[in-house]
C-alpha positions in Angstrom: 15.7 -28.7 10.5 12.0 -28.4 11.2 9.7 -29.7 8.5 5.9 -29.2 8.2 4.0 -31.4 5.7 0.5 -29.9 5.8 -2.3 -29.2 3.4 -3.3 -26.2 5.6 -2.1 -24.6 8.8 -3.5 -23.3 12.0 -0.2 -21.9 13.2 3.3 -22.5 12.2 6.1 -21.4 14.4 9.8 -22.3 14.0 11.6 -22.3 17.3 15.0 -20.9 18.0 14.8 -17.7 15.9 17.1 -14.9 17.0 15.8 -11.7 18.6 17.9 -9.6 16.2 16.5 -8.4 13.0 17.0 -11.0 10.2 18.3 -9.9 6.8 17.2 -11.4 3.5 20.1 -12.3 1.3 18.1 -13.4 -1.8 15.1 -15.3 -3.1 14.6 -17.8 -5.8 12.1 -20.2 -7.4 12.4 -23.8 -8.5 9.9 -25.2 -10.9 9.4 -29.0 -11.0 6.9 -31.3 -12.7 4.6 -31.7 -9.8 5.4 -28.8 -7.5 6.9 -25.3 -7.3 9.5 -24.3 -4.6 10.0 -20.8 -3.2 13.1 -20.2 -1.2 14.2 -17.1 0.9 17.9 -17.0 1.9 18.4 -15.3 5.3 21.3 -14.6 7.6 19.4 -16.3 10.5 16.4 -18.4 11.2 13.0 -16.7 11.5 9.6 -17.5 12.9 6.8 -17.6 10.4 3.1 -18.3 9.9 1.1 -18.7 6.8 -2.5 -18.7 5.5 -4.4 -18.9 2.2 -6.8 -16.4 0.6 -9.0 -17.0 -2.5 -10.2 -14.7 -5.3 -7.5 -14.1 -6.3 -5.5 -17.1 -5.0 -2.8 -16.1 -2.6 -0.4 -17.7 -0.1 0.4 -15.2 2.7 3.6 -15.7 4.8 4.0 -13.5 7.9 7.2 -13.3 10.0 8.7 -10.8 12.5 9.9 -7.6 11.0 12.9 -8.3 8.8 15.3 -6.4 6.6 14.7 -7.2 2.9 17.0 -4.9 0.9 18.5 -7.6 -1.3 17.1 -7.6 -4.9 14.5 -10.4 -5.4 15.9 -11.1 -8.9 13.4 -12.7 -11.3 11.2 -14.1 -8.5 8.8 -11.1 -8.7 7.7 -12.1 -12.2 6.9 -15.6 -11.0 7.3 -19.1 -12.4 5.5 -22.4 -12.2 2.5 -22.1 -9.9 3.6 -18.7 -8.6 2.5 -15.8 -10.8 3.9 -13.0 -8.7 5.6 -11.9 -5.5 5.2 -8.9 -3.2 6.8 -8.2 0.2 7.1 -5.5 2.7 6.2 -4.3 6.2 2.6 -5.1 6.9 2.4 -3.5 10.3 5.0 -2.6 12.9 6.6 -5.9 13.9 5.2 -7.9 11.1 6.8 -8.4 7.7 4.5 -10.0 5.0 5.3 -12.0 1.8 2.4 -12.5 -0.7 2.7 -15.2 -3.3 0.2 -14.9 -6.1 -0.6 -18.3 -7.5 -1.9 -18.9 -10.9 -4.3 -21.7 -9.8 -5.6 -23.2 -6.6 -2.5 -24.4 -4.8 -1.7 -25.8 -1.4 1.4 -25.6 0.8 2.6 -29.2 0.8 5.7 -28.4 2.8 7.1 -25.3 4.6 10.3 -25.6 6.5 13.5 -23.9 7.6 17.0 -25.2 6.8 20.1 -24.3 8.8 23.3 -23.1 7.1 25.2 -25.8 5.3 27.1 -26.7 2.1 28.0 -23.1 1.6 24.3 -22.0 1.8 22.8 -19.7 4.4 19.6 -20.2 6.5 16.7 -20.8 4.2 12.9 -20.7 4.4 11.5 -23.2 1.9 7.9 -23.3 0.7 6.7 -26.1 -1.6 3.4 -25.6 -3.5 1.4 -28.2 -5.3 -1.8 -27.8 -7.4 -5.2 -28.7 -6.1 -8.9 -28.1 -6.8 -10.8 -25.0 -5.8 -12.9 -26.8 -3.2 -9.8 -28.1 -1.4 -8.2 -24.7 -1.6 -11.3 -23.0 -0.1 -11.4 -25.6 2.8 -7.7 -25.0 3.5 -8.2 -21.2 3.3 -11.1 -21.2 5.7 -9.2 -23.3 8.3 -6.1 -21.2 8.0 -8.1 -18.0 8.3 -9.9 -19.2 11.4 -6.6 -19.8 13.1 -5.3 -16.4 11.8 -8.3 -14.6 13.2 -7.9 -16.3 16.6 -4.3 -15.1 16.7 -5.3 -11.6 15.7 -7.8 -11.3 18.5 -4.8 -11.6 20.9 -2.7 -9.2 18.9 -3.1 -5.6 19.9 -0.5 -4.2 17.5 -3.1 -4.1 14.7 -5.3 -1.7 16.6 -2.3 0.4 17.7 -0.9 0.7 14.2 -2.1 4.2 13.4 -0.3 5.4 16.6 2.9 3.8 15.4 3.0 5.1 11.8 1.1 8.4 11.7 3.3 11.5 12.3 2.0 15.0 13.1 4.1 18.2 12.8 3.7 21.9 13.0 3.5 24.2 15.9 0.3 25.7 17.2 -3.0 24.3 18.4 -6.3 24.0 16.8 -6.3 27.5 15.6 -4.3 26.2 12.5 -5.8 23.9 10.0 -4.6 20.3 10.1 -3.7 18.9 6.7 -3.6 15.1 6.3 -1.1 13.9 3.7 -1.5 10.3 2.7 1.5 8.6 0.9 -0.2 6.0 -1.2 0.6 2.3 -0.9 3.6 1.1 1.2 5.1 -2.0 2.8 3.8 -5.1 1.1 1.9 -3.0 -1.4 4.5 -1.4 -3.8 1.9 0.3 -6.0 2.9 0.9 -9.6 6.4 -0.3 -10.6 7.8 2.0 -13.3 10.7 2.7 -15.6 14.0 1.8 -13.9 12.1 -0.5 -11.4 11.1 2.6 -9.4 8.3 1.9 -6.8 5.3 4.1 -6.4 5.3 3.6 -2.6 8.8 5.1 -2.3 8.0 8.2 -4.5 4.7 8.9 -2.7 6.5 8.8 0.7 9.3 11.1 -0.5 6.7 13.5 -1.9 4.6 13.4 1.2 7.6 14.2 3.4 8.5 17.2 1.1 4.9 18.4 1.2 4.8 18.1 5.0 8.0 20.1 5.3 6.8 22.8 3.0 3.4 23.2 4.7 5.0 23.2 8.2 7.6 25.7 7.2 4.9 28.1 6.0 3.8 28.4 9.7 0.2 28.4 8.6 -0.6 24.7 8.9 -0.3 21.6 11.1 0.5 18.4 9.1 -0.5 14.8 9.7 1.3 12.1 7.7 -0.7 8.9 7.6 2.6 7.0 7.3 6.2 8.2 7.6 7.9 4.9 6.8 7.6 2.0 4.4 4.6 0.2 6.0 1.3 -1.0 4.7 -2.0 0.7 5.8 -5.5 -0.5 4.9 -7.5 2.0 2.9 -9.9 2.3 5.8 -7.1 3.0 8.2 -5.9 5.9 6.1 -9.3 7.5 6.4 -9.6 6.7 10.1 -6.3 8.2 10.9 -7.3 11.5 9.4 -10.8 11.5 10.9 -9.6 10.7 14.4 -7.0 13.5 14.3 -9.7 15.9 13.2 -8.0 16.7 9.8 -9.4 19.7 7.9 -8.2 18.5 4.5 -7.0 15.1 3.1 -4.6 14.8 0.2 -3.6 11.3 -1.0 -0.5 11.1 -3.2 -0.1 8.6 -6.0 1.7 7.9 -9.3 0.1 5.7 -12.0 1.4 3.3 -14.6 -0.2 2.3 -17.8 0.6 0.4 -21.0 1.3 3.5 -23.1 4.8 4.7 -22.2 4.2 8.1 -24.0 1.4 9.1 -21.7 2.4 11.5 -19.0 1.2 14.3 -16.8 -0.5 14.8 -13.5 -4.2 14.9 -12.6 -6.4 15.4 -9.5 -9.3 13.2 -8.6 -12.2 13.7 -6.2 -15.0 11.4 -5.1 -18.0 10.4 -7.2 -19.9 7.2 -7.4 -20.1 7.8 -11.2 -16.6 8.0 -12.8 -15.9 10.9 -15.1 -14.4 8.6 -17.8 -13.3 5.0 -18.3 -9.7 5.7 -17.4 -10.8 7.3 -14.0 -13.0 4.3 -13.3 -10.2 1.9 -14.1 -7.7 3.8 -11.9 -10.2 3.8 -9.0 -10.7 0.1 -9.4 -7.0 -0.5 -9.3 -6.3 1.7 -6.3 -9.2 0.2 -4.4 -7.6 -3.3 -4.7 -4.7 -2.2 -2.5 -6.0 -4.3 0.4 -6.3 -7.4 -1.8 -2.7 -6.9 -3.0 -1.5 -6.8 0.6 -3.2 -10.1 1.5 -6.2 -8.7 3.4 -9.4 -10.7 3.7 -12.1 -8.3 2.8 -15.1 -10.5 3.6 -15.7 -8.8 6.9 -14.7 -5.2 6.1 -17.2 -2.6 6.9 -19.0 -0.5 4.3 -16.7 2.5 4.6 -14.2 0.8 2.3 -16.5 -1.5 0.2 -19.3 0.9 -0.6 -20.6 4.2 0.8 -23.8 5.7 -0.3 -23.3 9.4 -0.7 -26.0 11.1 1.2 -26.9 14.7 1.6 -24.5 15.2 4.6 -21.6 14.3 2.3 -22.6 16.6 -0.6 -21.1 19.6 1.0 -17.8 17.8 1.6 -17.8 16.7 -2.0 -18.3 20.3 -3.1 -15.5 21.5 -1.0 -13.3 18.7 -2.3 -14.0 19.9 -5.9 -13.0 23.4 -4.8 -9.7 22.1 -3.4 -9.1 20.1 -6.6 -9.7 23.1 -8.8 -7.2 25.1 -6.8 -4.6 22.4 -7.1 -5.1 22.2 -10.8 -4.7 25.9 -11.3 -1.6 26.1 -9.2 0.0 22.9 -10.4 -0.5 24.1 -14.0 2.0 26.8 -13.4 4.8 24.4 -12.4 4.4 20.9 -13.9 3.0 19.0 -16.8 -0.7 18.2 -16.5 -3.1 15.9 -18.4 -5.6 17.5 -20.7 -8.5 16.3 -18.5 -6.9 17.3 -15.2 -9.8 17.1 -12.7 -11.5 13.8 -12.8 -14.0 11.9 -10.6 -14.3 8.3 -9.5 -15.2 6.1 -6.5 -11.8 6.0 -4.7 -12.2 4.3 -1.3 -9.5 6.5 0.3 -11.6 9.6 -0.5 -14.7 8.5 1.3 -14.4 10.3 4.6 -17.9 12.0 4.8 -16.6 15.0 6.7 -13.1 15.8 5.3 -12.7 17.5 1.9 -10.4 15.1 0.1 -8.4 14.8 -3.2 -6.3 12.2 -4.7 -3.3 13.6 -6.6 -1.7 11.4 -9.3 1.6 13.1 -9.7 2.5 11.5 -13.0 3.0 8.2 -14.8 5.9 5.9 -13.8 5.5 4.1 -17.1 6.7 7.3 -18.7 10.5 7.8 -18.5 10.3 11.6 -18.2 7.7 11.5 -15.4 9.5 8.7 -13.6 12.8 10.7 -13.7 11.1 13.9 -12.5 9.3 12.3 -9.6 12.7 11.0 -8.4 14.0 14.6 -8.4 13.8 16.5 -5.0 13.7 19.7 -7.0 10.6 18.6 -8.9 8.9 17.3 -5.7 9.6 20.8 -4.2 7.8 22.4 -7.2 4.8 20.1 -6.5 4.8 20.9 -2.8 5.0 24.7 -3.4 2.0 24.5 -5.8 -0.1 22.5 -3.4 0.7 25.0 -0.6 -0.5 27.8 -2.8 -3.7 25.8 -3.6 -4.3 25.2 0.1 -3.8 28.9 0.9 -6.4 29.8 -1.7 -8.8 27.3 -0.3 -8.6 28.7 3.2 -8.9 32.3 1.9 -12.3 31.4 0.5 -13.3 29.0 3.3 -12.2 30.7 6.5 -10.9 28.3 9.1 
């Protein structure tokens, strides 16, 4: 057993981990008077590192890519100092666990346990409450060490090559359509009726749309991700711009408190939201990087704030045209909201030179929408309608 009793960390590595992909067998919480314990059961020992992020308070644990298909049980709803849990592929080769903590908390112990007493390998994390100043100090020290490691890690800059997939025959004489499956990896997005994850449905819909567009023979297609992996909002835009995409469509599915509310809608960029619901949705979607345990203090202005200048006005007008086409064609096939085309400041729509739309395919908080979005036949209806909308767009705006 290797035990670390630290208030913060520069780097934590457990030696002796196998080169084979580890599998998670389960996870659990233990709540005690003066600390909270989080345990991951594994079929083998794994290397790990961790760091702390404030506002909101989070404990981030990174490890080599692992297989976590086992249900997390009640851990995701939290307990004790832990208010929530998220996990998933952060980038190729790195699996991330994010512990939301209800108050400033430090890692008092983090250690691995070998099999014994009928129990498998375990990764154990003990948290204890602290004051904000102490948390900020520990966070700063851990992030300095994390940044130092990242400078020597080229996988982060190579990520778009690893996860973006392009399809369709023909050269630049065919328009390139970027399809962005919202969320992914450590960011599950909305969790709906029947515990369905938005990240899984957006990927399934993106694959169907890519297949439909490619089969038409009229378009090349770029998927920003083709597997369950996290991408920063900025990376999604960068992938499309570097590939020279002609259109960008980001797929999502929302969840709200009213289970009766259903229907699809299409959003385009505006610094002034069309209504309070659109503003709230944009605010939620723009927090995807925070959810995944990203430190945004040094992010460039592409994600945090873009002033819309005259050069972007034409792109915004073309985006509105694309959205109008999508609404007219989708209305023939699926249920839409009454206010179908809306506007808000979505970070993922802020490419200054690519007409872009964000498509909310329905509400996972609604049983009917959640069931439909899990249906391949329904996703094919959506894809066919979007294909028609894109055809109309390029009829008016010759490529």
